Structures are given as C-alpha cells and as structure tokens.
mmCIF file as Biopython writes it, N, C-alpha, C and O atoms, coordinates in Angstrom:
data_model
#
loop_
_atom_site.group_PDB
_atom_site.id
_atom_site.type_symbol
_atom_site.label_atom_id
_atom_site.label_alt_id
_atom_site.label_comp_id
_atom_site.label_asym_id
_atom_site.label_entity_id
_atom_site.label_seq_id
_atom_site.pdbx_PDB_ins_code
_atom_site.Cartn_x
_atom_site.Cartn_y
_atom_site.Cartn_z
_atom_site.occupancy
_atom_site.B_iso_or_equiv
_atom_site.auth_seq_id
_atom_site.auth_asym_id
_atom_site.pdbx_PDB_model_num
ATOM 1   N N  . MET A ? 1  ? 95.738  70.748 196.128 1.0 0.0 1  A 1 
ATOM 2   C CA . MET A ? 1  ? 96.387  71.606 195.199 1.0 0.0 1  A 1 
ATOM 3   C C  . MET A ? 1  ? 97.912  71.590 195.428 1.0 0.0 1  A 1 
ATOM 4   O O  . MET A ? 1  ? 98.698  71.453 194.491 1.0 0.0 1  A 1 
ATOM 5   N N  . HIS A ? 2  ? 98.291  71.732 196.680 1.0 0.0 2  A 1 
ATOM 6   C CA . HIS A ? 2  ? 99.694  71.736 197.040 1.0 0.0 2  A 1 
ATOM 7   C C  . HIS A ? 2  ? 100.357 70.428 196.640 1.0 0.0 2  A 1 
ATOM 8   O O  . HIS A ? 2  ? 101.428 70.435 196.033 1.0 0.0 2  A 1 
ATOM 9   N N  . SER A ? 3  ? 99.742  69.328 196.966 1.0 0.0 3  A 1 
ATOM 10  C CA . SER A ? 3  ? 100.321 68.005 196.676 1.0 0.0 3  A 1 
ATOM 11  C C  . SER A ? 3  ? 100.443 67.751 195.193 1.0 0.0 3  A 1 
ATOM 12  O O  . SER A ? 3  ? 101.442 67.190 194.744 1.0 0.0 3  A 1 
ATOM 13  N N  . LEU A ? 4  ? 99.444  68.154 194.418 1.0 0.0 4  A 1 
ATOM 14  C CA . LEU A ? 4  ? 99.515  67.981 192.952 1.0 0.0 4  A 1 
ATOM 15  C C  . LEU A ? 4  ? 100.669 68.781 192.352 1.0 0.0 4  A 1 
ATOM 16  O O  . LEU A ? 4  ? 101.361 68.307 191.451 1.0 0.0 4  A 1 
ATOM 17  N N  . ILE A ? 5  ? 100.865 69.967 192.845 1.0 0.0 5  A 1 
ATOM 18  C CA . ILE A ? 5  ? 101.940 70.822 192.309 1.0 0.0 5  A 1 
ATOM 19  C C  . ILE A ? 5  ? 103.308 70.260 192.674 1.0 0.0 5  A 1 
ATOM 20  O O  . ILE A ? 5  ? 104.199 70.209 191.826 1.0 0.0 5  A 1 
ATOM 21  N N  . ASN A ? 6  ? 103.481 69.848 193.893 1.0 0.0 6  A 1 
ATOM 22  C CA . ASN A ? 6  ? 104.837 69.474 194.352 1.0 0.0 6  A 1 
ATOM 23  C C  . ASN A ? 6  ? 105.214 68.001 194.221 1.0 0.0 6  A 1 
ATOM 24  O O  . ASN A ? 6  ? 106.403 67.685 194.182 1.0 0.0 6  A 1 
ATOM 25  N N  . ASN A ? 7  ? 104.247 67.095 194.151 1.0 0.0 7  A 1 
ATOM 26  C CA . ASN A ? 7  ? 104.574 65.677 194.151 1.0 0.0 7  A 1 
ATOM 27  C C  . ASN A ? 7  ? 104.753 65.077 192.775 1.0 0.0 7  A 1 
ATOM 28  O O  . ASN A ? 7  ? 105.046 63.887 192.658 1.0 0.0 7  A 1 
ATOM 29  N N  . HIS A ? 8  ? 104.583 65.883 191.710 1.0 0.0 8  A 1 
ATOM 30  C CA . HIS A ? 8  ? 104.800 65.445 190.344 1.0 0.0 8  A 1 
ATOM 31  C C  . HIS A ? 8  ? 104.077 64.138 190.037 1.0 0.0 8  A 1 
ATOM 32  O O  . HIS A ? 8  ? 104.681 63.167 189.583 1.0 0.0 8  A 1 
ATOM 33  N N  . SER A ? 9  ? 102.778 64.134 190.294 1.0 0.0 9  A 1 
ATOM 34  C CA . SER A ? 9  ? 101.978 62.955 190.011 1.0 0.0 9  A 1 
ATOM 35  C C  . SER A ? 9  ? 101.758 62.735 188.531 1.0 0.0 9  A 1 
ATOM 36  O O  . SER A ? 9  ? 101.445 61.624 188.103 1.0 0.0 9  A 1 
ATOM 37  N N  . LEU A ? 10 ? 101.922 63.797 187.742 1.0 0.0 10 A 1 
ATOM 38  C CA . LEU A ? 10 ? 101.783 63.709 186.282 1.0 0.0 10 A 1 
ATOM 39  C C  . LEU A ? 10 ? 103.129 63.930 185.606 1.0 0.0 10 A 1 
ATOM 40  O O  . LEU A ? 10 ? 104.020 64.551 186.186 1.0 0.0 10 A 1 
ATOM 41  N N  . VAL A ? 11 ? 103.280 63.437 184.407 1.0 0.0 11 A 1 
ATOM 42  C CA . VAL A ? 11 ? 104.517 63.638 183.658 1.0 0.0 11 A 1 
ATOM 43  C C  . VAL A ? 11 ? 104.703 65.105 183.361 1.0 0.0 11 A 1 
ATOM 44  O O  . VAL A ? 11 ? 105.818 65.617 183.462 1.0 0.0 11 A 1 
ATOM 45  N N  . ASP A ? 12 ? 103.641 65.793 182.998 1.0 0.0 12 A 1 
ATOM 46  C CA . ASP A ? 12 ? 103.716 67.205 182.657 1.0 0.0 12 A 1 
ATOM 47  C C  . ASP A ? 12 ? 102.391 67.862 183.065 1.0 0.0 12 A 1 
ATOM 48  O O  . ASP A ? 12 ? 101.355 67.198 183.088 1.0 0.0 12 A 1 
ATOM 49  N N  . GLY A ? 13 ? 102.418 69.142 183.383 1.0 0.0 13 A 1 
ATOM 50  C CA . GLY A ? 13 ? 101.184 69.870 183.685 1.0 0.0 13 A 1 
ATOM 51  C C  . GLY A ? 13 ? 100.761 69.841 185.142 1.0 0.0 13 A 1 
ATOM 52  O O  . GLY A ? 13 ? 99.585  70.065 185.428 1.0 0.0 13 A 1 
ATOM 53  N N  . ASN A ? 14 ? 101.651 69.580 186.065 1.0 0.0 14 A 1 
ATOM 54  C CA . ASN A ? 14 ? 101.289 69.485 187.453 1.0 0.0 14 A 1 
ATOM 55  C C  . ASN A ? 14 ? 100.743 70.810 188.021 1.0 0.0 14 A 1 
ATOM 56  O O  . ASN A ? 14 ? 99.765  70.817 188.768 1.0 0.0 14 A 1 
ATOM 57  N N  . LYS A ? 15 ? 101.386 71.918 187.658 1.0 0.0 15 A 1 
ATOM 58  C CA . LYS A ? 15 ? 100.931 73.222 188.126 1.0 0.0 15 A 1 
ATOM 59  C C  . LYS A ? 15 ? 99.586  73.585 187.575 1.0 0.0 15 A 1 
ATOM 60  O O  . LYS A ? 15 ? 98.727  74.086 188.300 1.0 0.0 15 A 1 
ATOM 61  N N  . ARG A ? 16 ? 99.387  73.335 186.281 1.0 0.0 16 A 1 
ATOM 62  C CA . ARG A ? 16 ? 98.087  73.627 185.629 1.0 0.0 16 A 1 
ATOM 63  C C  . ARG A ? 16 ? 97.008  72.737 186.245 1.0 0.0 16 A 1 
ATOM 64  O O  . ARG A ? 16 ? 95.920  73.221 186.556 1.0 0.0 16 A 1 
ATOM 65  N N  . ALA A ? 17 ? 97.287  71.458 186.427 1.0 0.0 17 A 1 
ATOM 66  C CA . ALA A ? 17 ? 96.296  70.514 186.988 1.0 0.0 17 A 1 
ATOM 67  C C  . ALA A ? 17 ? 95.983  70.916 188.416 1.0 0.0 17 A 1 
ATOM 68  O O  . ALA A ? 17 ? 94.815  70.883 188.804 1.0 0.0 17 A 1 
ATOM 69  N N  . GLY A ? 18 ? 96.957  71.288 189.207 1.0 0.0 18 A 1 
ATOM 70  C CA . GLY A ? 18 ? 96.731  71.671 190.594 1.0 0.0 18 A 1 
ATOM 71  C C  . GLY A ? 18 ? 95.818  72.893 190.691 1.0 0.0 18 A 1 
ATOM 72  O O  . GLY A ? 18 ? 94.907  72.922 191.519 1.0 0.0 18 A 1 
ATOM 73  N N  . LEU A ? 19 ? 96.058  73.900 189.851 1.0 0.0 19 A 1 
ATOM 74  C CA . LEU A ? 19 ? 95.231  75.097 189.858 1.0 0.0 19 A 1 
ATOM 75  C C  . LEU A ? 19 ? 93.812  74.770 189.377 1.0 0.0 19 A 1 
ATOM 76  O O  . LEU A ? 19 ? 92.842  75.236 189.975 1.0 0.0 19 A 1 
ATOM 77  N N  . LEU A ? 20 ? 93.680  73.989 188.324 1.0 0.0 20 A 1 
ATOM 78  C CA . LEU A ? 20 ? 92.375  73.634 187.782 1.0 0.0 20 A 1 
ATOM 79  C C  . LEU A ? 20 ? 91.562  72.831 188.800 1.0 0.0 20 A 1 
ATOM 80  O O  . LEU A ? 20 ? 90.390  73.131 189.030 1.0 0.0 20 A 1 
ATOM 81  N N  . ILE A ? 21 ? 92.170  71.824 189.404 1.0 0.0 21 A 1 
ATOM 82  C CA . ILE A ? 21 ? 91.460  70.984 190.365 1.0 0.0 21 A 1 
ATOM 83  C C  . ILE A ? 21 ? 91.123  71.784 191.623 1.0 0.0 21 A 1 
ATOM 84  O O  . ILE A ? 21 ? 90.044  71.609 192.190 1.0 0.0 21 A 1 
ATOM 85  N N  . GLY A ? 22 ? 92.031  72.660 192.069 1.0 0.0 22 A 1 
ATOM 86  C CA . GLY A ? 22 ? 91.770  73.481 193.261 1.0 0.0 22 A 1 
ATOM 87  C C  . GLY A ? 22 ? 90.617  74.435 193.016 1.0 0.0 22 A 1 
ATOM 88  O O  . GLY A ? 22 ? 89.731  74.565 193.860 1.0 0.0 22 A 1 
ATOM 89  N N  . SER A ? 23 ? 90.619  75.107 191.865 1.0 0.0 23 A 1 
ATOM 90  C CA . SER A ? 23 ? 89.544  76.035 191.566 1.0 0.0 23 A 1 
ATOM 91  C C  . SER A ? 23 ? 88.200  75.310 191.340 1.0 0.0 23 A 1 
ATOM 92  O O  . SER A ? 23 ? 87.148  75.826 191.718 1.0 0.0 23 A 1 
ATOM 93  N N  . THR A ? 24 ? 88.238  74.146 190.739 1.0 0.0 24 A 1 
ATOM 94  C CA . THR A ? 24 ? 87.028  73.357 190.508 1.0 0.0 24 A 1 
ATOM 95  C C  . THR A ? 24 ? 86.467  72.911 191.868 1.0 0.0 24 A 1 
ATOM 96  O O  . THR A ? 24 ? 85.257  72.986 192.084 1.0 0.0 24 A 1 
ATOM 97  N N  . PHE A ? 25 ? 87.301  72.462 192.760 1.0 0.0 25 A 1 
ATOM 98  C CA . PHE A ? 25 ? 86.830  72.044 194.074 1.0 0.0 25 A 1 
ATOM 99  C C  . PHE A ? 25 ? 86.175  73.202 194.795 1.0 0.0 25 A 1 
ATOM 100 O O  . PHE A ? 25 ? 85.090  73.056 195.357 1.0 0.0 25 A 1 
ATOM 101 N N  . LEU A ? 26 ? 86.832  74.359 194.782 1.0 0.0 26 A 1 
ATOM 102 C CA . LEU A ? 26 ? 86.233  75.514 195.462 1.0 0.0 26 A 1 
ATOM 103 C C  . LEU A ? 26 ? 84.897  75.905 194.831 1.0 0.0 26 A 1 
ATOM 104 O O  . LEU A ? 26 ? 83.931  76.216 195.528 1.0 0.0 26 A 1 
ATOM 105 N N  . GLY A ? 27 ? 84.863  75.882 193.475 1.0 0.0 27 A 1 
ATOM 106 C CA . GLY A ? 27 ? 83.646  76.263 192.765 1.0 0.0 27 A 1 
ATOM 107 C C  . GLY A ? 27 ? 82.477  75.342 193.104 1.0 0.0 27 A 1 
ATOM 108 O O  . GLY A ? 27 ? 81.349  75.806 193.270 1.0 0.0 27 A 1 
ATOM 109 N N  . LEU A ? 28 ? 82.739  74.063 193.205 1.0 0.0 28 A 1 
ATOM 110 C CA . LEU A ? 28 ? 81.703  73.094 193.550 1.0 0.0 28 A 1 
ATOM 111 C C  . LEU A ? 28 ? 81.197  73.296 194.964 1.0 0.0 28 A 1 
ATOM 112 O O  . LEU A ? 28 ? 80.084  72.879 195.286 1.0 0.0 28 A 1 
ATOM 113 N N  . ASN A ? 29 ? 81.982  73.919 195.803 1.0 0.0 29 A 1 
ATOM 114 C CA . ASN A ? 29 ? 81.618  74.132 197.182 1.0 0.0 29 A 1 
ATOM 115 C C  . ASN A ? 29 ? 81.205  75.608 197.445 1.0 0.0 29 A 1 
ATOM 116 O O  . ASN A ? 29 ? 81.086  76.022 198.598 1.0 0.0 29 A 1 
ATOM 117 N N  . GLY A ? 30 ? 80.991  76.389 196.369 1.0 0.0 30 A 1 
ATOM 118 C CA . GLY A ? 30 ? 80.462  77.738 196.516 1.0 0.0 30 A 1 
ATOM 119 C C  . GLY A ? 30 ? 81.481  78.805 196.770 1.0 0.0 30 A 1 
ATOM 120 O O  . GLY A ? 30 ? 81.120  79.898 197.206 1.0 0.0 30 A 1 
ATOM 121 N N  . PHE A ? 31 ? 82.767  78.532 196.512 1.0 0.0 31 A 1 
ATOM 122 C CA . PHE A ? 31 ? 83.807  79.502 196.723 1.0 0.0 31 A 1 
ATOM 123 C C  . PHE A ? 31 ? 84.567  79.790 195.429 1.0 0.0 31 A 1 
ATOM 124 O O  . PHE A ? 31 ? 84.392  79.084 194.435 1.0 0.0 31 A 1 
ATOM 125 N N  . LYS A ? 32 ? 85.388  80.798 195.437 1.0 0.0 32 A 1 
ATOM 126 C CA . LYS A ? 32 ? 86.280  81.061 194.301 1.0 0.0 32 A 1 
ATOM 127 C C  . LYS A ? 32 ? 87.537  81.797 194.821 1.0 0.0 32 A 1 
ATOM 128 O O  . LYS A ? 32 ? 87.538  82.368 195.912 1.0 0.0 32 A 1 
ATOM 129 N N  . PHE A ? 33 ? 88.584  81.762 194.016 1.0 0.0 33 A 1 
ATOM 130 C CA . PHE A ? 33 ? 89.772  82.518 194.341 1.0 0.0 33 A 1 
ATOM 131 C C  . PHE A ? 33 ? 89.502  83.996 194.091 1.0 0.0 33 A 1 
ATOM 132 O O  . PHE A ? 33 ? 88.876  84.355 193.093 1.0 0.0 33 A 1 
ATOM 133 N N  . ALA A ? 34 ? 89.965  84.841 194.979 1.0 0.0 34 A 1 
ATOM 134 C CA . ALA A ? 34 ? 89.772  86.290 194.827 1.0 0.0 34 A 1 
ATOM 135 C C  . ALA A ? 34 ? 91.078  86.927 194.373 1.0 0.0 34 A 1 
ATOM 136 O O  . ALA A ? 34 ? 91.457  87.988 194.867 1.0 0.0 34 A 1 
ATOM 137 N N  . HIS A ? 35 ? 91.771  86.280 193.430 1.0 0.0 35 A 1 
ATOM 138 C CA . HIS A ? 35 ? 93.016  86.746 192.894 1.0 0.0 35 A 1 
ATOM 139 C C  . HIS A ? 35 ? 92.862  86.971 191.393 1.0 0.0 35 A 1 
ATOM 140 O O  . HIS A ? 35 ? 91.996  86.371 190.756 1.0 0.0 35 A 1 
ATOM 141 N N  . SER A ? 36 ? 93.699  87.831 190.836 1.0 0.0 36 A 1 
ATOM 142 C CA . SER A ? 36 ? 93.764  87.969 189.391 1.0 0.0 36 A 1 
ATOM 143 C C  . SER A ? 36 ? 94.500  86.770 188.842 1.0 0.0 36 A 1 
ATOM 144 O O  . SER A ? 36 ? 95.128  86.030 189.599 1.0 0.0 36 A 1 
ATOM 145 N N  . ASN A ? 37 ? 94.435  86.564 187.541 1.0 0.0 37 A 1 
ATOM 146 C CA . ASN A ? 37 ? 95.159  85.459 186.907 1.0 0.0 37 A 1 
ATOM 147 C C  . ASN A ? 37 ? 96.662  85.598 187.142 1.0 0.0 37 A 1 
ATOM 148 O O  . ASN A ? 37 ? 97.334  84.609 187.437 1.0 0.0 37 A 1 
ATOM 149 N N  . ASP A ? 38 ? 97.193  86.806 187.016 1.0 0.0 38 A 1 
ATOM 150 C CA . ASP A ? 38 ? 98.623  87.023 187.230 1.0 0.0 38 A 1 
ATOM 151 C C  . ASP A ? 38 ? 99.051  86.705 188.645 1.0 0.0 38 A 1 
ATOM 152 O O  . ASP A ? 38 ? 100.139 86.172 188.863 1.0 0.0 38 A 1 
ATOM 153 N N  . GLU A ? 39 ? 98.194  87.030 189.622 1.0 0.0 39 A 1 
ATOM 154 C CA . GLU A ? 39 ? 98.500  86.725 191.020 1.0 0.0 39 A 1 
ATOM 155 C C  . GLU A ? 39 ? 98.506  85.218 191.246 1.0 0.0 39 A 1 
ATOM 156 O O  . GLU A ? 39 ? 99.360  84.702 191.967 1.0 0.0 39 A 1 
ATOM 157 N N  . MET A ? 40 ? 97.574  84.520 190.643 1.0 0.0 40 A 1 
ATOM 158 C CA . MET A ? 40 ? 97.518  83.059 190.795 1.0 0.0 40 A 1 
ATOM 159 C C  . MET A ? 40 ? 98.736  82.391 190.173 1.0 0.0 40 A 1 
ATOM 160 O O  . MET A ? 40 ? 99.292  81.448 190.735 1.0 0.0 40 A 1 
ATOM 161 N N  . VAL A ? 41 ? 99.144  82.881 189.017 1.0 0.0 41 A 1 
ATOM 162 C CA . VAL A ? 41 ? 100.342 82.297 188.379 1.0 0.0 41 A 1 
ATOM 163 C C  . VAL A ? 41 ? 101.561 82.508 189.304 1.0 0.0 41 A 1 
ATOM 164 O O  . VAL A ? 41 ? 102.371 81.597 189.473 1.0 0.0 41 A 1 
ATOM 165 N N  . GLU A ? 42 ? 101.684 83.668 189.881 1.0 0.0 42 A 1 
ATOM 166 C CA . GLU A ? 42 ? 102.816 83.977 190.803 1.0 0.0 42 A 1 
ATOM 167 C C  . GLU A ? 42 ? 102.798 83.062 192.007 1.0 0.0 42 A 1 
ATOM 168 O O  . GLU A ? 42 ? 103.839 82.555 192.427 1.0 0.0 42 A 1 
ATOM 169 N N  . ILE A ? 43 ? 101.599 82.846 192.571 1.0 0.0 43 A 1 
ATOM 170 C CA . ILE A ? 43 ? 101.481 81.966 193.751 1.0 0.0 43 A 1 
ATOM 171 C C  . ILE A ? 43 ? 101.820 80.526 193.399 1.0 0.0 43 A 1 
ATOM 172 O O  . ILE A ? 43 ? 102.566 79.877 194.131 1.0 0.0 43 A 1 
ATOM 173 N N  . ILE A ? 44 ? 101.289 80.012 192.293 1.0 0.0 44 A 1 
ATOM 174 C CA . ILE A ? 44 ? 101.524 78.631 191.882 1.0 0.0 44 A 1 
ATOM 175 C C  . ILE A ? 44 ? 103.023 78.408 191.566 1.0 0.0 44 A 1 
ATOM 176 O O  . ILE A ? 44 ? 103.585 77.373 191.926 1.0 0.0 44 A 1 
ATOM 177 N N  . LEU A ? 45 ? 103.651 79.368 190.903 1.0 0.0 45 A 1 
ATOM 178 C CA . LEU A ? 45 ? 105.071 79.220 190.613 1.0 0.0 45 A 1 
ATOM 179 C C  . LEU A ? 45 ? 105.890 79.274 191.903 1.0 0.0 45 A 1 
ATOM 180 O O  . LEU A ? 45 ? 106.893 78.570 192.020 1.0 0.0 45 A 1 
ATOM 181 N N  . GLU A ? 46 ? 105.490 80.078 192.850 1.0 0.0 46 A 1 
ATOM 182 C CA . GLU A ? 46 ? 106.187 80.124 194.133 1.0 0.0 46 A 1 
ATOM 183 C C  . GLU A ? 46 ? 106.080 78.784 194.868 1.0 0.0 46 A 1 
ATOM 184 O O  . GLU A ? 46 ? 107.050 78.324 195.470 1.0 0.0 46 A 1 
ATOM 185 N N  . VAL A ? 47 ? 104.916 78.170 194.816 1.0 0.0 47 A 1 
ATOM 186 C CA . VAL A ? 47 ? 104.729 76.852 195.450 1.0 0.0 47 A 1 
ATOM 187 C C  . VAL A ? 47 ? 105.693 75.869 194.803 1.0 0.0 47 A 1 
ATOM 188 O O  . VAL A ? 47 ? 106.380 75.136 195.515 1.0 0.0 47 A 1 
ATOM 189 N N  . ALA A ? 48 ? 105.763 75.830 193.487 1.0 0.0 48 A 1 
ATOM 190 C CA . ALA A ? 48 ? 106.597 74.881 192.783 1.0 0.0 48 A 1 
ATOM 191 C C  . ALA A ? 48 ? 108.095 75.174 192.971 1.0 0.0 48 A 1 
ATOM 192 O O  . ALA A ? 48 ? 108.889 74.247 193.129 1.0 0.0 48 A 1 
ATOM 193 N N  . ASP A ? 49 ? 108.482 76.451 192.953 1.0 0.0 49 A 1 
ATOM 194 C CA . ASP A ? 49 ? 109.871 76.801 192.983 1.0 0.0 49 A 1 
ATOM 195 C C  . ASP A ? 49 ? 110.503 76.788 194.393 1.0 0.0 49 A 1 
ATOM 196 O O  . ASP A ? 49 ? 111.668 76.423 194.551 1.0 0.0 49 A 1 
ATOM 197 N N  . THR A ? 50 ? 109.741 77.178 195.385 1.0 0.0 50 A 1 
ATOM 198 C CA . THR A ? 50 ? 110.279 77.318 196.752 1.0 0.0 50 A 1 
ATOM 199 C C  . THR A ? 50 ? 109.901 76.205 197.660 1.0 0.0 50 A 1 
ATOM 200 O O  . THR A ? 50 ? 110.444 76.109 198.760 1.0 0.0 50 A 1 
ATOM 201 N N  . GLY A ? 51 ? 108.968 75.327 197.247 1.0 0.0 51 A 1 
ATOM 202 C CA . GLY A ? 51 ? 108.519 74.267 198.137 1.0 0.0 51 A 1 
ATOM 203 C C  . GLY A ? 51 ? 107.663 74.795 199.282 1.0 0.0 51 A 1 
ATOM 204 O O  . GLY A ? 51 ? 107.646 74.226 200.374 1.0 0.0 51 A 1 
ATOM 205 N N  . MET A ? 52 ? 106.953 75.889 199.019 1.0 0.0 52 A 1 
ATOM 206 C CA . MET A ? 52 ? 106.054 76.473 200.024 1.0 0.0 52 A 1 
ATOM 207 C C  . MET A ? 52 ? 105.160 75.349 200.576 1.0 0.0 52 A 1 
ATOM 208 O O  . MET A ? 52 ? 104.626 74.549 199.807 1.0 0.0 52 A 1 
ATOM 209 N N  . ASN A ? 53 ? 104.997 75.288 201.914 1.0 0.0 53 A 1 
ATOM 210 C CA . ASN A ? 53 ? 104.163 74.224 202.471 1.0 0.0 53 A 1 
ATOM 211 C C  . ASN A ? 53 ? 102.698 74.559 202.375 1.0 0.0 53 A 1 
ATOM 212 O O  . ASN A ? 53 ? 102.335 75.693 202.064 1.0 0.0 53 A 1 
ATOM 213 N N  . ALA A ? 54 ? 101.848 73.580 202.642 1.0 0.0 54 A 1 
ATOM 214 C CA . ALA A ? 54 ? 100.414 73.749 202.464 1.0 0.0 54 A 1 
ATOM 215 C C  . ALA A ? 54 ? 99.840  74.846 203.382 1.0 0.0 54 A 1 
ATOM 216 O O  . ALA A ? 54 ? 98.924  75.571 202.996 1.0 0.0 54 A 1 
ATOM 217 N N  . GLY A ? 55 ? 100.387 74.954 204.587 1.0 0.0 55 A 1 
ATOM 218 C CA . GLY A ? 55 ? 99.916  75.994 205.495 1.0 0.0 55 A 1 
ATOM 219 C C  . GLY A ? 55 ? 100.222 77.389 204.992 1.0 0.0 55 A 1 
ATOM 220 O O  . GLY A ? 55 ? 99.378  78.279 205.095 1.0 0.0 55 A 1 
ATOM 221 N N  . GLU A ? 56 ? 101.398 77.597 204.455 1.0 0.0 56 A 1 
ATOM 222 C CA . GLU A ? 56 ? 101.751 78.898 203.879 1.0 0.0 56 A 1 
ATOM 223 C C  . GLU A ? 56 ? 100.888 79.205 202.663 1.0 0.0 56 A 1 
ATOM 224 O O  . GLU A ? 56 ? 100.472 80.345 202.456 1.0 0.0 56 A 1 
ATOM 225 N N  . LEU A ? 57 ? 100.620 78.167 201.851 1.0 0.0 57 A 1 
ATOM 226 C CA . LEU A ? 57 ? 99.755  78.361 200.670 1.0 0.0 57 A 1 
ATOM 227 C C  . LEU A ? 57 ? 98.360  78.797 201.101 1.0 0.0 57 A 1 
ATOM 228 O O  . LEU A ? 57 ? 97.796  79.720 200.513 1.0 0.0 57 A 1 
ATOM 229 N N  . SER A ? 58 ? 97.807  78.161 202.095 1.0 0.0 58 A 1 
ATOM 230 C CA . SER A ? 58 ? 96.454  78.540 202.508 1.0 0.0 58 A 1 
ATOM 231 C C  . SER A ? 58 ? 96.404  79.946 203.055 1.0 0.0 58 A 1 
ATOM 232 O O  . SER A ? 58 ? 95.387  80.624 202.911 1.0 0.0 58 A 1 
ATOM 233 N N  . LYS A ? 59 ? 97.467  80.401 203.676 1.0 0.0 59 A 1 
ATOM 234 C CA . LYS A ? 59 ? 97.505  81.787 204.146 1.0 0.0 59 A 1 
ATOM 235 C C  . LYS A ? 59 ? 97.582  82.782 202.969 1.0 0.0 59 A 1 
ATOM 236 O O  . LYS A ? 59 ? 97.025  83.876 203.061 1.0 0.0 59 A 1 
ATOM 237 N N  . ARG A ? 60 ? 98.250  82.426 201.884 1.0 0.0 60 A 1 
ATOM 238 C CA . ARG A ? 60 ? 98.368  83.284 200.735 1.0 0.0 60 A 1 
ATOM 239 C C  . ARG A ? 60 ? 97.132  83.392 199.879 1.0 0.0 60 A 1 
ATOM 240 O O  . ARG A ? 60 ? 96.902  84.400 199.211 1.0 0.0 60 A 1 
ATOM 241 N N  . LEU A ? 61 ? 96.340  82.340 199.908 1.0 0.0 61 A 1 
ATOM 242 C CA . LEU A ? 61 ? 95.157  82.319 199.013 1.0 0.0 61 A 1 
ATOM 243 C C  . LEU A ? 61 ? 94.021  83.131 199.654 1.0 0.0 61 A 1 
ATOM 244 O O  . LEU A ? 61 ? 93.700  82.986 200.833 1.0 0.0 61 A 1 
ATOM 245 N N  . LYS A ? 62 ? 93.446  83.972 198.831 1.0 0.0 62 A 1 
ATOM 246 C CA . LYS A ? 62 ? 92.242  84.714 199.249 1.0 0.0 62 A 1 
ATOM 247 C C  . LYS A ? 62 ? 91.088  83.976 198.582 1.0 0.0 62 A 1 
ATOM 248 O O  . LYS A ? 62 ? 91.042  83.838 197.360 1.0 0.0 62 A 1 
ATOM 249 N N  . ILE A ? 63 ? 90.184  83.518 199.384 1.0 0.0 63 A 1 
ATOM 250 C CA . ILE A ? 63 ? 89.029  82.788 198.907 1.0 0.0 63 A 1 
ATOM 251 C C  . ILE A ? 63 ? 87.760  83.522 199.287 1.0 0.0 63 A 1 
ATOM 252 O O  . ILE A ? 63 ? 87.605  83.922 200.441 1.0 0.0 63 A 1 
ATOM 253 N N  . SER A ? 64 ? 86.860  83.706 198.357 1.0 0.0 64 A 1 
ATOM 254 C CA . SER A ? 64 ? 85.640  84.418 198.636 1.0 0.0 64 A 1 
ATOM 255 C C  . SER A ? 64 ? 84.437  83.580 198.193 1.0 0.0 64 A 1 
ATOM 256 O O  . SER A ? 64 ? 84.573  82.637 197.413 1.0 0.0 64 A 1 
ATOM 257 N N  . LEU A ? 65 ? 83.273  83.938 198.700 1.0 0.0 65 A 1 
ATOM 258 C CA . LEU A ? 65 ? 82.057  83.267 198.259 1.0 0.0 65 A 1 
ATOM 259 C C  . LEU A ? 65 ? 81.768  83.605 196.842 1.0 0.0 65 A 1 
ATOM 260 O O  . LEU A ? 65 ? 81.919  84.758 196.438 1.0 0.0 65 A 1 
ATOM 261 N N  . ALA A ? 66 ? 81.355  82.635 196.067 1.0 0.0 66 A 1 
ATOM 262 C CA . ALA A ? 66 ? 81.042  82.876 194.633 1.0 0.0 66 A 1 
ATOM 263 C C  . ALA A ? 66 ? 79.794  83.677 194.434 1.0 0.0 66 A 1 
ATOM 264 O O  . ALA A ? 66 ? 79.412  83.953 193.297 1.0 0.0 66 A 1 
#
C-alpha cells in the first residue's frame, strides 16, 4: 500500500489504487481496516503528502478481524 501510494506506479489514481489493493489484501486474509472512510482518506493523504514511511503507516492503521 505504501509503495503504490508513493512510487507513482500509475499515471493517475495511485492513492485510490493503494487503498483498494490494501483493503482487498486484508479482506482476503480475514482482516479489515477499523477506520472510518474520513480517517482513511486522512491517513492516505498524509502518506502521499509527507512521505510517511511504511513503519509509521503500519502503526497508524488499526486492523481488526473481519
């Protein structure tokens, strides 16, 4: 998720793709984000704008069993 957002692998939609792929991966493995949509948008924008590293991102994300 972090790499998709920051490495600009797509021409457009890197933040959306990162969030979609991250949540799909978690869902397939029995987990989900325990954040509201607004909280997730805030976190994703912070990753893109500040260059938050993957370790900091993992600390910010609340993940729960689905």
